[in-house]
N, C-alpha and C positions, 0 to 999 in steps of 0.2 A: 562381568564386563568381558573376559576374553571369548565367552559362547558367544556374546553379543554382536562382538566387532566380526566374528568369523562370520556370521548369520548376515551381518549388513553387505559383506566382502561378495558370500556367496548368492545374496538374491542382484547387488549393483551387475557379478559376472554374467548371470541369467536375463539380465536386464538387454543388455548389449547395444545400450544408448552410449554414444560419445560426444565429441566437442559440436554442441551448438549453440543456437541463438546468442547469448551476449559472451560467452567462452568464444565463438567462432568468431563473431565481428571485433571483439575489443581486447581479450587478453590472449588469445592463442597466439597470436600475429607476435607479439611480445617477445616470444620464446623461440621461433623460427628464426627470426629476425636476430637474437644473441648465438643461436648454436650454428646457422647457416651463414649469415652473411659477418657475424661478429660487431654487431653494430646494434641503433636502434632505428634505425631508418627504416622504416616501416611500408616504403612505397611498394617495394619490389614483394613482400611477404602479402599486402592486400592484395596484389593481381594476382600472384598466385593461389590466393586461399579463393579466390572469384568472387571477390566483392566487388562490382562493378558500382555501386551509389555515386554520385557525386563529391560525397564525402569524402572519400577515399580517395577520390583523385584530384581533390585540393591541396592547394601547399601553405605551410606557415613561411615566418616572415625568414626561414632558415633554409628553405626549399624542398623542407621535408615532409611526408603524412603528418596530417596532424591525430592525436589522439588525446580524448578526455578523461580516457580512465586512468586512473591508479594502477602503477605497476606492482603494487606488493604481491599479490597474488601470483603473477606469471614466473615472479623471481624466486619465491619459496616453493613453485611445482618444477622450477628448472633443472634441478638433482635428475628426479625422476625423467624428464623429457630428455635430458641430456642419455640418461642409463640406456632409456629405448634407443637411441640415435647408436650408442655404442657398440648395443647388442644387435642391431638390426644390421650394421656392416659386417661385426664380427659370423653374424647369422648368413649371411650372405656370402662371405668370405670361404666359409665350410661347408657352404649347399647345405644347412639346417635351416633356414630361411628364406620363404620366397615373398619379401615385401620391399617395394621402393624404397632406397633412404633418401627420400625426397622431403621430409617432414611432416607428411601429410596424410601417410598412408597408417591403416589401423592399429599397427603396434603405437606409433608416435600419440594419436589421440588417447587410447586406452590409459598408455602411462601418464598423460597429464590426468584423467580421468581420476585414475588411481590415487596420483598423487594428493587430490581435491578429496578424495576420499579418506585418505591416510592423516590429513590434517582432520578432517569431520571426527573419527573414529577418536583420534588424540584429542580432542576437544572434550570428547564424550568420557572421558579416564580422567581428565582434570577435570573435568566438572564434577562426576561424582565423588572424587577426592577432595574439593572443594565443600562440597553439601556435607562429608563427612565430618565435618569443624564442628556442623549445628547441629546434624541430627545421628539418629542412629543410622547402620548401614543398609537395612531395609529399605527405611525410607529413601535415603540417597538413592539408591538402585531406581527404585520406582520415580521419582521425580525426572532422575538421568533419563529413565525411558521415554518418561513421558512428555520431556524436553525435545529427543528425535521425534517422537510419533502427534504432541500435538503443539506443535511448529511447523512454519515453511522447512526445516531442515529435511525432512523426509523426502518432499518434494525435487529439494536439490540436488538430494544424493543418487536419486531414479530416475529424473528429467533432466535437469539440465545439470551435469555434476561438474562442469566444465567453467560452472559461475565463480564468482568468488566466493558466494558464501562461506562452503567448509574454511577457506582461511581467514574470514574473517569472524566467525564464531570460534573457529582455535584461537588466535589472538587476543580477542575479550576475553575469553573464556580462562587464559593464559595470563591477561593483567589480572584481573580478580583474583586468579587464584595465587600470584605474587605476594600481591597487595596483601593478603590475610595471612600464608605462609609464613612471610616476611617482618610482618607486622614488629617483632618485636628489636630485629635490627634497623626499622625504618622509624620507630620511636625513637631510639639510641641515637639518630641521625649516622648511622654507619654507613659511608660510601659505596661500598659496593652494594647493597641491598638497591640503595636509589639508582647507581647506574645500570644494572640488570632491570629497573622496572622502567628506567627513562628507556634503554635500548626497546624493549617491549613496546612500551607507548611507540616511537617511533616507528615499528615495522608496521605496528597494528594502523597508524593513520595512512600510511602510505600503500594499505589493504586498502580499506576503504575512508574515504574522506566523514564521513560522518562518525569515525571514531574520535573526534577533536574530544570528546570527555576523556580520555586518558590523561592528557594536559592537561586541564581544568580537575581530574578530581587529585593529580600531584599537589597542584600549587591549592586545595582544599584540605588535603589533608595536612601540608605543611601550615596551611594558617590554623587547621587544629589546633596540632602539636605544638605552637606557638603562642597561643591564647591563652590555653589549661597550662601554660608553664611547663612542658613535658620537654620540649626543648628551648635551648637558647637564641636570640637573636642570629648569633655568628655559626651556630649549628645550623639554624634554618639556612642561613644564606648556604654553608657549604652544601649543603643536601640537596638545595633546589639546584647549585652548579653540578653536583653530579646527577642528576637526573638530567637536565639539560643538556650536558656531554652524552649521554646515554641516548637521549630522544634524538641528538642532531647527528649522531652514530648512524643512528636505525635510520630517520630518515634520508640518508645524504643521496642514496641510490635514485629518490624521486625527485630529487635537486638537481641531480648530474643529467637524468632522463628528461626534464623539462629544459634544462639546457640546450641539451643535444636538438629536441623538437622545438622547442616555441621560441630557446634563444636568449631568455630570462629564467635567472634562479627561482625565482617567488613568482609563481602564477599561480588561477585557477579558471581553468579552460571553462569551467564554466561560469563563472561569475556573471556574463552578461544576462543570464537566464536566471539569476537569485533576485528574490524576492524578499529581502532580510524585512520593509517597513510593514508589508502585509502577511506573514506568512500563512499557508492555509493550517491552520492547527485542528480547525472541527473536523475538515476533511480525512487529516491525517489520523485521527483517530476514530472517526464513527463512521467514514464512509463505507458505501459495502465495496468501492473501485479500491481495496487492498489497505482498506483503512486496519489499525493497529488494534484498534477492540473489536471490531466489526468483525474483522476476517480470522485473528487469531483470539477466540471467547478466554482463553487460558491466561493472555496477558491480563485482563481486565481480575483476575482473581488472585493473579501475582502483587499487583499494585493495590488491590484490598487490605493482601498478608501484610506487604510492608508500610501501609497507611497505621495497621493496626499494631505494628510493632513502634511505628516511630516514636512514641514516648519513651520505650523501653531502652530503645534502643538507637538514641536521639542520632549520634554521630553517624556511624555507618549503614543506616536507614535512608539519612538527610542524604547522607552520599550518593547512594546508587537511586535515590529520585532523584537527586538536580543530574545525574549521569542521564535518565533517561527526558529527563524534560530538555535539555540540551541536544539529544538525539532528535525527537520529534519536532523541536524549534528548526533546527538545519534540515530536516529533511520536508519539513511543511515550506521551507523557504525555497526549495527547489520547487522550478517551473512544473517540473514533470512529479511532483511529489507521490505519485502511485506506484513511480516506479516500473512501467511502461507493462511488460507482461509479467511483472511480477508473478508469484503466486503468495498471497498474505507478503507483508510489511519487512520483507525483506531484509532493510536497511537498520534492521535493530537487534539483527541476530548476535551482536558481539555484545549485546547486554542478556543473555541467556543465563548467567550467572547468577545474578543479583535478583532477576526475576522468577528463577526458581528456588532460590529462596526465598522469597517471598511467599510462593505457591507452599513450600513445606513450613514457613510461620503462619499461614492462613489454616492450613490443614491442623496444626496441633490446635488453635484456638478453637477448631471447628471440635476438634476431637474434645477439648476442657469443656464445649458448650454441652457435646451429648453425653459429657459425663454427670454433669451438675442439672441437667433438665433434659432427662431420658423422652418423661413424657410428654413434654413439647413436642419434641425435633418428631417424635411419632404421630403425634397428631397433625403435624403439619405433612408429614408423608402421608399419614392416609385420605387429609382430607380430600388428595389429587384426585381422589376414586370418585369422589361427591364433583367435583369440578367437571370429570367426565360427565358423569352423568346426567349432571345441568345442561351441558351443551348437546349431550344426543338430544335431552327433551327440547332445545329450541331448536335444532335441527328439522324434530317431529314437527313442531309450531312452521317451519319454512317448508314445510311437504317436501322436505328431503328424506326423510322415511315412510318407507311403507311399512306400515304392521303387518301385512298380509302377505308381505312374498320376502325373501333371502334377501339380505344386504351385503354389501361390501364392503369388511370393516377398515380395508384401505384407503377407499374413497370418503369413508366416514371420520375418520380421523386426519386424511389430507385438509379437508374442508372443516374440522374441530381449529385445524392450525390454521387455516387461512382467517378464520374467526377472530382468531385472539392476537393474528399479526396485522391484521386491519385495524384491529381496535386499541391494540396496544402498542403495538409498534414490533422490530425488534430489538431484543431484550438488550444486546449488548451494541445497541447504537444509539440507546437512554444515557442521556436527556435529549441528547443534538434532534431527535427526528420530534419528542414531545413539542422541542421549541418551535421546531420546524413546521407543525401542524397546526401549531396555536398560530402563528406568522401570518401562513398563508390559507389556513381556513381547508385545508384539506387533511384526508388521513394519515397518522402518524407513518403508516408502511409507504407514502410516496416519498421521503426524503432517502433509501434506498436508491430510489433509479434517477431521483434528481439531482443529489447532492454529486460533487464532481463530473455530471455527465456533458461536459462542454460542447458548448457548438465549433467551436476554435480552439485551439491547443499548439503544442508548439510539434504534432504528427501530423495536425489535419492541415495543408494544404491550399485545399478548394476552397474560394474565395467566398461559395454562396452551401448555404446548411438549408437541406427543405424537409418539414415535417409532412408526414401524409398521414391525415387525419383516420383514423378506423384501421390502419394499418402497421405503423412505428410511433406511435403518438402517445404513448403509456406513460415514457419518461419525461413528458412534457407537460402533462394533463392537470389542470390545479381544478378547479370546481367549478359548478354549471356546464356540465356535457351527457346528453345522455350515450349510452351505447351503439358501437358502431352501427353501420345499415351500409345496404350495396343495392346494387339493380342487375338486369339480367345480364349488362355488356361488363360487370364486374369493377365497376366502379364503387369505391366507398367512399364516406362521409359521416360525420358525426352533428345529429341538429343542438345547438344551445339551448339551455337548461333554465326557463327564469331568464332574470332581468339582465346577469349580469355574469357574465363567463372569464375563466382565467387560465392562460398557458404561465407556463415555469419554463425559461430558458437560463442556462448554468452557463458564463463566461468569465475569462480568464483573467481578463483586462477590460476596462470600459471602451469601446471604440463607436464609432457612428454605424449606425447599421442599417441599410434599405428592407424593411420588411415587405414581401407581398402576400397577401392575402388572395387566395379565390373562394369565392363565398358566394353563396344565392339565400338572397333572405326570403323570408316570409310573406309573401304579398297576397292581402286581403282582396277582393275584389274592387277594382275601380284604384287600387291604390299605385303611384308611378312613382316612389321612391319610400326608402327608408333611411332613417340615420343611426349611425353609430359610434360611441364615443369610445378612444384609447387613449388610456392614464400605464402609464410608465413607473414603476414605482412610485406612483402615487402623483407623477408629474403626468400633465396633459399632454398628450401630443397631437393631439388633432380629434377631428370630426369625418368619417367617411360617408359620402352619401353615396347608397346601393342602388341601383336601377333593378329591374324584374332581371330573371338567369343567372347563370351561372359568370361570373366576371372576376377579371385583377383589380386588385386595388391595394394602392402603394403607400407607407406610411415610413416618414424617417424618423429614425431614434438615434437621439444627441447624446453625446458619449455624458454630458452631465447629469442625464438623466438615470443611468444605469452604473452599475457595481461592478466588484470583483466577487464572483460567485452567484447566488442564484435571484434571478430579476422577476418579477410579477406584473405579466402584462394583461390587465382587465379589459375586457369588452363590456359596453353597458348599450342596451337596446333604446330608443324611445318606446316603443310598445312591444309586448308578447302577444300569443295570440291562443288560442285552444281549437284547434279545429273542429271539434267536435261541437262545439258553443255555436259555431260560426253556421253550423250544417254541410262541413264539408267531409264529412266522414265520423267514424268512430274514435278519430284518436283525442285522447282525453290530455297529452301531454301539451305544456306551455313551452311553444316554438319562437323563434326570432330568427336564426339566423342560422342558415347548412355550410359548417365547415369541412374543406376538401382539401386545401393545400395550404403551409405556410411556410415560405422560405425569408431566409435572411441571407445579407450579401453585404459583408464586409466594405468599409468605403476609408478607414482611417489606417489600414494597412493590418500589422500583426499585434 
């Protein structure tokens, strides 16, 4: 583990990455304000950091600049930053260092990032010792390395080291390590273990709001100890008070900061953006836009391991699953459930300890299965070669393989993977992509681009969004379209295929939309107009009468027809035509309308 820590530090220093992204905008100003101004007024700190967005120049009821971000991570890293300031001042005085003592020069930023890295390394040590209670040292070391390489941790160490991720991982792992190691003291109702656990929970929730599962876990443990008659009611009440005291002590700095910035001891600056009644649970788990299962497949194995062990270790595994569900629910309730430019579902990193325990339990179960049925496992492994050969034969039948020439195996294997994903969908988005395909009549792979691809959301301020058919339309196409075409002037379009065509749009919330279509109907000789019926999620939105040539047509989509999430807009045509059967060339396709543009304009605000 010491060697691993040294490697992590060496690779970080080699990367040369300093404070950036969320760290620069939301967390770094805290430490600069505390050290240089001695307060929590971020007005000057935003300006000195060069942050010019309108948000940073707005004011709260106290007259101070706002901050929607928790202060736990900056406070934990503060000692590193303060030490850097002392070092810079001293180094300048004795002419050993040439750096501005302004809080923004390289030594300050490096110290801040190293502080975050230090907490990540400490979290890995804690994780290793936590896992050693249930698995061998070799298994625990492997699982610890896996936790770093197979989760978003590696990204936030080497690309966004100033983010809150390292401290969130540390506090989450510390909580579960304490819960595991002090179980005897907790079960006996001793006051000190409960106070320490509460203190850790308070600090952890101050680091990241989603770690509300800390107090939830303590409540569930107390309920378990009471119902199993391990502790009497007075002992449970005493333990609960001890935990609450520790929690309030750990969370008190955040309350004071809320009072200073927002003028209230209890607030949730993001409260107006929460969707408690309709959380985006499926998207949080399965979407290609940072969904937990889709973008961190290891979490699927972890949950599978926990479910397998649920019957044998009901209390411990049940607690881990409830914590995971609470984090998923709270994250899904955020308006920005995908975490903006997040790498994977970073808000779940506080649960790495129980998730890696789930991986270990699955590993043990798989090892027992291999020991019991080695021939079955070998047969399944060898069947992969049969599948590859069958796919190779399919490619031959589709004229993708020329038996008389050399072939690129990179291209062949890529095509095989595309065939599998087109028909079966991405495995770590099952069953959401299957249900999506069945509902909208498309292939499962369409789910990857459609789910969470909102036309309008918190970070999209333009009132109009446009789909350009043949150029930027993959995420919106349902069924009923041919391949894109273009003319000599560069104009692009898609012809409809058959009697019905579908486009799919995702919305954050139902709102009145003005849909404007730029289309050209296929006009047989002698025809003067064509009819196109428009339905939205099964609701008739109207009939468009089309004239010859390219033209724009408008349709109003009422909010009661729309839904949060994916919406299906279906176009149905009065007739389709096959040009070859009409003596108009050799085109054997069934054509009705040529689609060029489709724009949506909000009519009901955000």
